[in-house]
N, C-alpha and C positions, 0 to 999 in steps of 0.2 A: 600222793598220787591217787587219782580216781580210776577205777576199773569198772566198766559195765559189762556184765555177762549177758549175752544177747543171742537171739535167733531171728533172722529176717521174717517179717510179716507177723510178728507176734506182739505181745504187750510190751516187750522191751523197746519198741519204737517210741513209746511215750517218754521213757527215761532218756533215750538218745536225743529225742526232740527237745526235752527240757535242757539237757546239757548243751545243745547247740544254741538254743535261745539265749542261754546265759553266757555263751562264748567261753566255756571252760575247757581246759585241756584234759583229755581222758583217753584211756586205752579201751578199745572195744574188743572184747574177747568172745569169739563165737563158741557156742556150746552146741555140740552135735546131738540134738535131742533124738533124732531118728536112730542113731547108732546105740543109744543108751547112755551116752556120756553123762547126762544129767543125773542118772541114778548111781554114778560112781561115788565112792567115798569122798574123793577130793572135792567134787562139786556139791555134794550134800552138806558139806561144811559151810557152803555159802547160802544154800536154799534147801531147807529140810525136805521139801517136796520134789526137788530136782527140776523145778521149772525155771523160766526166765520171766522177768529180769531179776538179777541180783546186783547189788552195787557194793563195791568195797571202796571206802574213803579212809585212807590211813589204816587205823586199827579196827575201824567200825565196818560191820557188814549189815546190809539191809535188803529185805525182799518185800515184794508187793509193789506194783507200779505206782499206785497213787501215794503210798507212803514215800517212795523214792523221790517222786516229783515234788512232793511237798517239802521234804527235807532239803532238797537242792535249792528250791526257791527260797526257803527261809534262811539257809545258811549262806548262800552265794548270790541271792537275787538283787541285793542292794536296791530294794523298792520296785523290782520288776517281777512279774509273774505271780505276785502275791500281794493283796491289799494290806496296807498298814492299819486301816480302820478296823476295829474289833468286830463291828457288826458285819462289815463286808467279808471279813475272814471267816466269820461264822457261816455266812451265806456260801462262801466257797466250800467249806467243809460239808455243808448240807448237799451241795451238788456233787462233790466227790463221792460221797456215800451213795447218793441216789444213782449215779452213773454206774458205779461198780456193782451195786446190789440189784438194781431194778432194770436198768437199760441194757447193760452188757450181758447179764446172766442169761436171758432168754436166747440171745445170739450164740453164746457159748454152748448152751444146751443143744441148740440145733447142730452146731459144728461137732460137738461130741458124738451125737448119734448119727451123723452123716459120715464122719471119717476119723475123728480123733481117738475115740475109744476102740479097744479091741473088738473085732467083728462080733464076737459072741456076747459082748456087753451092750451092743447098740439095740435101742428100742425105737424104730422109726416112727412108731405110732405117736410118740410124744412131740414130734417136729411141728405139726400144725398147732398144737397147743402153745408151744414156745413162741411161734410166730405171732399168735394172738396176744401173748403176754407182752412181747416187744411192742406191738402197736398200741396196747393199752398204756404202757409206760411212756411211749413217745407222745401220746395225747396228753398225759400229765405234764410232761416237760413243756409242751406248747402252751399250757395254761399259764405258765410263768415266764416262758422265754420264747419269743416269736421269731428268733433268728436274726433279729436286727441288732447291730452293735456286737458286744461281747457278753459272755454269760454273767459276769459279775462286774458291775460298774462299767467304766468307760475304757478300761484297759484289758488287753489280752492277758490271760492268766493261765495257770496250770489247769484250771477248770476247762478251758477251751482246748487244751491239748488232750485232756481225757475225753471230752465230748466229741471233738473232731475225729479222734482216732476211732471211737466207738461207732460213729456214724459211718465212717469208712468201712468198718466191719459190716454194718447193716447193708450198705450198698453191695458189698461182696456177697452177702447172703440173699440178695435180690429182694430186700425189703423196700417197700415204697416209702419215700420220703417226701414231705410237702415241699413245694418250690422254695419257700423261704429258708428252710433248713438245708436244702441242696445248695442254695447260694451261700449260706453260712459255711457249709463244708468246703465249698470251693475257695472261700477266703482263707480258711484254715490251711488247706492243703497248698495254697499259693505262697505261703510263707517260706522264705529261703531256708530257715532252720529246719523245717520239716523235710525238705528235699535233701539237705546236707545229712540229716540223721539217717534217712533211708539209704543213702549212698554209703555212709560210714558202715552201717550194718552189713550191707552187701559186700563191701570191700573185706570186712573181716571174714565173712563166709568164704569169699573167693580165695583169700590168702590161705585160709585153713585147708581148703580142698585142693590147692595147687600142688 
């Protein structure tokens, strides 16, 4: 049995999206991060920093969204969401690392210093610098990927899940995206599995709060 520990509008959507693309049966377990549930001993056994997502598959527990997506695609993908070709797989890993470390992090820095950190830990002065860092990383992305087709090869992969979700965060942060990447984002968001994943996470939230 697969269990995804999630919180709506967080990185856990990437894992839910991957699960939905693969058509896997899974339980979606809402973690009330606002109330501090993530820092309880029970959940810390799944994620040592009390964040989401975390995934339990049988006896194995895994955290970090990119690692979860990659594991699911490799174990259950049956040639979907992850290239078989070694060079293409290396390119996929390249983009997974780039998205997580270069493209997403300036967005998360902005979010932390706007609302996520405790008020006394926020430094609003870093927000413009983080916005500049994001645009610099976005320019680097565009030198290799112009928004046409998919990120690696001709098929939709977990790289597109990671990139699509990160660009959605960018729009939420009011970052300017070029027209080609906006069109790419619309194609990612139009996938039925993405909508199903968002609904599944919201349902888990609503049931927990009922």
